[in-house]
C-alpha positions as CSV (number, residue, x, y, z in Angstrom):
1,M,-10.3,0.5,4.3
2,E,-13.5,1.2,2.6
3,L,-14.7,-1.4,-0.2
4,R,-17.7,-0.8,-2.4
5,L,-19.5,-2.9,-5.2
6,D,-20.3,-0.9,-8.2
7,H,-22.7,-2.0,-10.3
8,V,-22.0,-5.5,-9.9
9,T,-23.2,-8.6,-11.5
10,K,-22.4,-12.0,-11.0
11,R,-23.9,-15.0,-12.4
12,Y,-22.7,-18.8,-12.0
13,D,-22.9,-21.6,-14.5
14,G,-26.0,-23.5,-14.6
15,N,-27.9,-20.9,-12.6
16,D,-30.7,-18.8,-14.4
17,G,-30.6,-15.7,-12.3
18,A,-28.0,-13.7,-11.3
19,A,-26.6,-14.4,-7.5
20,V,-25.8,-10.8,-7.3
21,D,-27.6,-8.4,-9.5
22,D,-26.5,-5.0,-10.3
23,L,-25.3,-4.4,-6.6
24,D,-24.2,-0.8,-5.5
25,L,-23.5,-1.0,-2.0
26,T,-20.8,0.5,0.2
27,F,-19.0,-0.7,3.5
28,P,-17.8,2.2,5.2
29,S,-14.2,2.4,6.8
30,G,-14.4,1.3,10.7
31,Q,-18.1,0.3,10.4
32,T,-20.1,-3.5,10.6
33,T,-22.1,-4.1,8.1
34,A,-24.2,-7.4,8.5
35,L,-25.4,-8.8,5.3
36,L,-28.8,-10.2,6.3
37,G,-31.3,-12.4,4.0
38,P,-32.4,-15.6,3.5
39,S,-30.4,-18.3,1.8
40,G,-29.4,-18.0,-1.7
41,C,-30.0,-14.3,-2.0
42,G,-26.3,-13.8,-2.8
43,K,-25.1,-12.7,0.8
44,S,-21.6,-15.3,0.3
45,T,-21.0,-14.2,-3.1
46,V,-20.6,-11.0,-2.0
47,L,-18.2,-11.9,0.2
48,R,-16.2,-14.0,-2.3
49,L,-16.3,-10.8,-4.7
50,L,-14.8,-8.6,-1.8
51,I,-12.3,-11.0,-1.5
52,A,-11.2,-11.4,-5.1
53,L,-12.2,-15.2,-4.9
54,V,-14.8,-14.8,-8.1
55,R,-14.3,-12.0,-10.2
56,P,-18.0,-9.3,-11.3
57,D,-19.5,-10.1,-14.7
58,R,-20.3,-6.7,-14.8
59,G,-19.2,-3.6,-12.3
60,H,-16.3,-2.8,-10.4
61,V,-14.9,-4.2,-6.5
62,L,-13.5,-0.4,-5.7
63,V,-11.0,-0.6,-2.6
64,D,-10.6,2.9,-1.2
65,G,-12.2,4.3,-4.7
66,R,-10.4,2.3,-7.3
67,P,-10.6,-1.2,-8.9
68,L,-8.5,-3.8,-7.6
69,A,-5.8,-4.8,-10.1
70,P,-5.0,-8.6,-10.6
71,R,-1.3,-8.0,-10.0
72,E,-2.6,-6.4,-6.6
73,I,-5.0,-9.4,-5.4
74,E,-2.2,-11.3,-3.2
75,S,-1.1,-8.0,-1.5
76,F,-4.6,-7.0,-0.8
77,R,-5.5,-10.3,0.6
78,R,-3.3,-10.0,3.4
79,R,-4.9,-6.6,4.5
80,I,-8.3,-8.7,5.0
81,G,-9.4,-11.5,7.7
82,Y,-11.7,-14.0,6.3
83,V,-13.6,-16.4,8.7
84,I,-15.6,-19.1,7.0
85,Q,-18.5,-21.2,7.8
86,D,-17.7,-23.5,10.3
87,G,-14.0,-22.4,11.0
88,G,-12.0,-24.1,8.2
89,L,-9.4,-25.3,10.4
90,F,-6.7,-27.9,9.4
91,P,-7.4,-30.6,11.1
92,H,-3.8,-32.0,11.4
93,L,-2.7,-28.5,13.0
94,T,-3.0,-27.4,16.5
95,A,-4.8,-24.4,17.7
96,A,-1.6,-22.3,17.8
97,Q,-0.6,-23.8,14.7
98,N,-3.8,-23.1,12.7
99,V,-3.7,-19.2,14.1
100,T,0.1,-18.6,13.5
101,L,0.1,-20.2,9.7
102,M,0.3,-17.2,7.7
103,A,2.7,-15.6,10.0
104,R,5.3,-18.3,10.1
105,Y,4.9,-18.5,6.2
106,L,5.8,-14.8,6.1
107,R,8.9,-15.7,8.7
108,W,7.8,-13.6,11.4
109,D,10.3,-14.1,14.2
110,A,9.3,-16.3,17.3
111,A,8.8,-13.4,19.6
112,R,6.8,-11.7,17.2
113,V,4.5,-14.8,16.6
114,A,4.2,-15.7,20.3
115,A,3.2,-11.8,21.4
116,R,0.9,-11.7,18.8
117,L,-0.6,-15.1,19.9
118,D,-1.0,-13.9,23.6
119,E,-2.7,-10.9,22.6
120,L,-5.4,-12.4,20.2
121,R,-5.9,-15.2,22.7
122,A,-6.7,-12.3,25.5
123,L,-9.2,-10.5,23.2
124,T,-10.9,-13.6,21.8
125,R,-11.2,-14.9,25.8
126,F,-9.6,-18.8,24.4
127,P,-7.8,-20.7,27.1
128,A,-4.3,-20.7,27.0
129,D,-4.8,-24.6,27.5
130,G,-6.4,-25.0,24.4
131,L,-3.7,-23.6,22.0
132,D,-1.9,-27.0,21.8
133,R,-5.1,-29.4,21.3
134,F,-6.5,-30.4,17.7
135,P,-9.9,-29.3,16.4
136,T,-11.2,-32.3,17.1
137,E,-10.6,-31.9,20.6
138,L,-12.1,-28.4,20.9
139,S,-15.5,-27.2,21.3
140,G,-17.9,-25.6,18.7
141,G,-17.7,-22.4,20.1
142,Q,-13.3,-22.5,20.5
143,V,-13.2,-23.5,16.9
144,Q,-14.9,-20.4,16.3
145,R,-12.6,-18.2,18.5
146,V,-9.4,-20.3,16.4
147,A,-11.0,-19.4,13.4
148,I,-11.4,-15.6,14.4
149,M,-7.8,-15.5,15.9
150,R,-6.5,-16.7,12.8
151,A,-8.4,-14.2,10.6
152,L,-6.7,-11.1,12.5
153,F,-3.3,-12.9,13.2
154,L,-1.9,-10.5,10.4
155,D,-3.8,-7.3,11.8
156,P,-5.9,-6.8,8.9
157,E,-7.8,-3.7,7.8
158,V,-11.1,-5.6,6.9
159,L,-12.6,-8.3,8.6
160,L,-15.1,-11.0,7.0
161,L,-17.1,-13.6,8.3
162,D,-19.6,-16.3,7.0
163,E,-22.2,-17.1,9.3
164,P,-19.7,-17.5,12.0
165,L,-22.2,-18.2,14.7
166,G,-24.5,-21.0,12.2
167,A,-23.3,-23.9,13.6
168,L,-23.4,-23.3,17.3
169,D,-25.7,-24.0,20.4
170,P,-27.9,-21.4,21.4
171,L,-25.8,-21.2,24.7
172,V,-22.3,-20.6,22.8
173,R,-23.8,-18.5,20.4
174,S,-25.2,-15.6,22.5
175,E,-21.9,-15.8,24.5
176,L,-19.8,-15.8,21.4
177,R,-22.0,-13.1,19.6
178,D,-21.5,-10.9,23.0
179,D,-17.6,-11.3,22.2
180,L,-17.7,-10.6,18.6
181,R,-19.5,-7.6,19.1
182,S,-16.8,-6.4,21.7
183,I,-14.2,-7.4,19.6
184,F,-15.4,-5.0,16.6
185,R,-16.1,-2.5,18.8
186,T,-12.5,-2.5,20.4
187,L,-10.4,-3.1,16.9
188,G,-12.7,-0.5,14.9
189,K,-11.7,-2.4,11.8
190,T,-13.8,-2.5,8.4
191,V,-16.4,-5.5,9.4
192,V,-18.5,-7.4,7.1
193,V,-20.9,-10.4,8.6
194,V,-23.2,-12.4,6.6
195,T,-26.0,-14.2,8.4
196,H,-29.7,-14.9,8.0
197,D,-30.1,-14.7,11.9
198,V,-32.0,-11.4,12.6
199,G,-31.1,-11.0,16.1
200,E,-27.7,-11.4,15.2
201,A,-27.7,-8.6,12.6
202,A,-29.2,-6.2,15.3
203,H,-26.7,-7.2,18.0
204,L,-23.3,-7.0,15.8
205,A,-24.0,-4.5,13.1
206,D,-23.8,-0.4,12.7
207,V,-25.5,-0.9,9.5
208,V,-27.5,-4.0,8.3
209,A,-28.1,-4.7,4.5
210,L,-30.8,-6.9,3.9
211,M,-30.8,-8.9,0.6
212,R,-33.1,-10.8,-1.5
213,D,-32.4,-12.5,-5.0
214,G,-29.1,-10.9,-5.4
215,R,-30.4,-7.2,-4.6
216,V,-30.6,-5.1,-1.5
217,V,-33.8,-4.3,-0.5
218,Q,-32.9,-2.0,2.4
219,R,-30.2,-0.8,4.1
220,G,-29.8,1.2,7.1
221,P,-29.3,1.0,11.3
222,F,-31.3,-2.1,12.2
223,P,-33.8,0.3,14.0
224,T,-34.7,2.4,11.2
225,L,-35.7,-0.6,9.6
226,V,-38.3,-2.0,11.8
227,A,-39.5,1.6,12.1
228,A,-39.6,2.3,8.4
229,P,-39.6,-0.8,6.2
230,A,-39.4,-0.2,2.8
231,D,-41.6,-3.3,1.5
232,A,-43.6,-6.2,3.2
233,F,-40.5,-8.7,2.6
234,V,-38.5,-6.3,5.2
235,T,-41.6,-6.5,7.3
236,A,-42.0,-10.1,7.1
237,F,-38.4,-11.0,7.4
238,L,-37.7,-8.8,10.2
239,A,-40.7,-10.6,12.2
240,T,-38.5,-14.0,12.1
241,G,-36.3,-12.9,14.7
242,P,-36.0,-10.8,18.0
243,A,-35.7,-7.1,17.6
244,A,-32.8,-4.9,18.6
245,P,-33.1,-3.0,21.7
246,G,-35.3,-0.3,21.3
247,A,-37.0,-1.4,18.0
248,E,-40.3,-2.0,19.6
249,R,-40.4,1.3,20.6
250,L,-39.5,2.5,17.3
251,A,-41.8,0.4,15.3
252,A,-44.8,1.4,17.5
253,E,-44.3,5.1,17.0
254,P,-46.5,6.9,14.3
255,R,-44.5,7.3,11.0
256,P,-44.1,11.1,9.4
């Protein structure tokens, strides 16, 4: 599934500027795109627009080239997996109950639910003995793995993740980052990851869209942004994190 924001503007009541300002941005099918930028630049609003939690004031959200009709929103959302910040698990449900919630609501039979749960547990490297635990009994990394399993349970075409690693300690963060990269490559879905961390964007994404004040300043593979920054803001922001493999070499090469 390809998603596109076609010259979209979104404002919130009480804010002087636009959260998203005349944004024209495509998320190609089968690619991982990182929305990178400082807090308040509009990254999370883009995710909410993509899943129709908020509607644009101007412009259109296109799904495979056409606008989404209001009557299609509910079925469309079932084609999208959404991982919110800090996981968003229901505290009164076990890990397994959180993961299988939508499948049980849709009345999947027990054998199908069990098979899918086992498949995703292996994919996310979640411990089998953790499935019967409640969220407060899980580590931060395990909570995020449960959230990822829940988002993937209905086998969506698109996966949206809002700062999925933001609240984790560095060691757990590094491990889960590597696992996410592997999951994205294995599944081949359209993935959009929101992050303010340069290293995460470099590690996870095929394409990075660096945002500022509701607009995309530059979009492309991370090494290209390093080698040929569009302006001083791109250079300064990328300098806040580690470079992607080979980016130091590319940045040092003379520009054409």
